KOLVEXGU-506416 format. One record per residue (C-alpha): residue in one letter; x, y, z. Coordinates in steps of 0.2 Angstrom, whole numbers, padded with zeros to 4 digits, always signed. Layout:
% KOLVEXGU-506416
aXYZ ...
***
This chain:
% KOLVEXGU-506416
a+0031-0019-0166 p+0027-0024-0149 r+0030-0012-0134 t+0030-0015-0117 s+0027-0006-0100 p+0034-0014-0085 a+0026-0014-0068 a+0022+0003-0060 p+0036+0009-0048 v+0031+0004-0030 a+0038+0022-0023 p+0029+0036-0028 t+0045+0046-0031 a+0052+0033-0043 p+0054+0039-0062 a+0040+0033-0075 p+0040+0015-0082 a+0051+0014-0095 t+0045+0007-0112 s+0054-0003-0127 q+0051-0009-0145 a+0054-0025-0150 p+0053-0029-0171 a+0036-0037-0177 p+0031-0055-0187 a+0024-0050-0204 p+0005-0049-0201 s-0003-0065-0206 k-0021-0068-0209 s-0033-0077-0199 a-0053-0082-0199 t-0064-0069-0190 p-0071-0075-0175 a-0089-0075-0172 p-0095-0055-0168 r-0097-0049-0150 p-0105-0033-0149 p-0100-0020-0146 l-0083-0022-0147 d-0075-0027-0164 g-0079-0047-0165 h-0063-0055-0158 s-0067-0061-0141 a-0061-0079-0148 e-0042-0069-0150 e-0042-0061-0134 a-0046-0077-0124 a-0033-0085-0135 v-0021-0073-0127 v-0025-0076-0109 e-0024-0095-0114 l-0007-0093-0121 v+0000-0081-0108 n-0005-0096-0096 q+0003-0109-0106 e+0020-0100-0104 r+0016-0095-0085 a+0013-0114-0081 l+0030-0117-0089 a+0038-0104-0079 g+0033-0111-0063 c+0020-0094-0062 g+0001-0097-0056 p-0012-0092-0070 v-0018-0074-0073 r-0039-0074-0071 a-0045-0065-0086 n-0052-0046-0078 p-0066-0039-0088 p-0062-0021-0082 l-0045-0021-0088 a-0052-0030-0104 t-0063-0015-0107 l-0048-0003-0104 a-0036-0013-0115 g-0050-0015-0128 a-0052+0005-0127 f-0034+0009-0129 s-0032-0004-0143 l-0046+0006-0152 d-0040+0023-0147 m-0022+0019-0155 a-0029+0014-0171 t-0043+0027-0172 r-0030+0040-0169 g-0014+0033-0178 f-0002+0032-0163 f+0008+0017-0156 s+0014+0022-0139 h+0009+0018-0119 e+0005+0036-0119 d-0008+0042-0128 p-0008+0061-0137 e-0012+0069-0121 g+0003+0060-0112 n-0008+0049-0102 s+0001+0033-0096 p-0006+0017-0093 w-0008+0019-0075 d-0016+0036-0079 r-0029+0029-0090 a-0032+0015-0078 t-0036+0028-0062 k-0047+0037-0075 a-0057+0021-0077 g-0058+0016-0058 i-0046+0002-0059 a-0032+0001-0046 g-0020-0012-0046 l-0012-0010-0065 g+0005-0020-0065 g+0010-0018-0083 e+0006-0016-0102 n+0011-0025-0117 i+0006-0018-0134 a+0008-0024-0152 r+0003-0020-0169 g+0002-0030-0184 q+0000-0048-0179 g-0014-0056-0187 d-0019-0068-0172 a-0016-0072-0154 e-0002-0085-0159 a+0009-0073-0170 v+0006-0058-0156 m+0011-0071-0142 k+0026-0075-0152 a+0031-0057-0155 w+0028-0055-0136 m+0040-0069-0130 n+0053-0066-0141 s+0055-0048-0134 p+0064-0048-0117 d+0054-0035-0108 h+0037-0041-0116 k+0041-0058-0110 a+0044-0050-0091 n+0028-0044-0089 i+0020-0060-0095 l+0031-0071-0083 n+0029-0058-0068 c+0022-0070-0057 e+0015-0056-0045 f+0004-0054-0059 r-0014-0060-0056 t-0026-0052-0068 l-0027-0050-0088 g-0036-0039-0099 v-0035-0041-0118 g-0041-0030-0131 v-0037-0029-0150 h-0043-0020-0164 v-0043-0023-0182 a-0040-0007-0191 a-0028+0000-0206 g-0011-0002-0200 g-0015-0017-0186 p-0021-0027-0180 w-0020-0017-0163 w-0015-0027-0147 t-0015-0022-0129 q-0012-0033-0113 d-0015-0025-0097 f-0011-0033-0081 g-0015-0032-0063 f-0010-0036-0046 
***
C-alpha cells in the first residue's frame, strides 16, 4: 500500500507531518529493464515514474519536476532500507523522518515523500498514488520543482519511494 508524507511544515515548531495509507493494487509482472550498477537495475522504471508525474502535473496546470540525482539516491536508499529491514513507514526503525534522512544526507529543501510497495511497474504505482488523495496532493503540489524516485525489487515489494524537493 502506498503511504505519503506531505510537505514539511514551514514553522519549525509545527507538528511532524502526517502520513496516510491507501490500499495497494495487486502486484503485476513487468519485464526487468537493463541493469544499472550499483543500483538494482530499475532506472527505466524510476525514469518512467518521473515522466508519469510530469504528465499528471501538466494536466493539473503545474510545471514539470526535474529529476534530481541526490533525491533519487535518497529515495533509492530508503526503498532498499525498507526492503532489507522489513518495515514500511516514512519513519525508519530508529525514528528518522524523511527530513531527518535528507539532512543526514546533506540534502536541503525536501518537500514531501510518497512510498508504496507491491506495485510491479511505474504505471501501477502511479495509479495507486493518484487514487490516494494525499499522494496525489504531493504529486500535484505545484511548489515542488525536483523529484527523486527509487525502487528496490525484493520479497514483499517492489518497494517505491518518491522524494520531492523545492
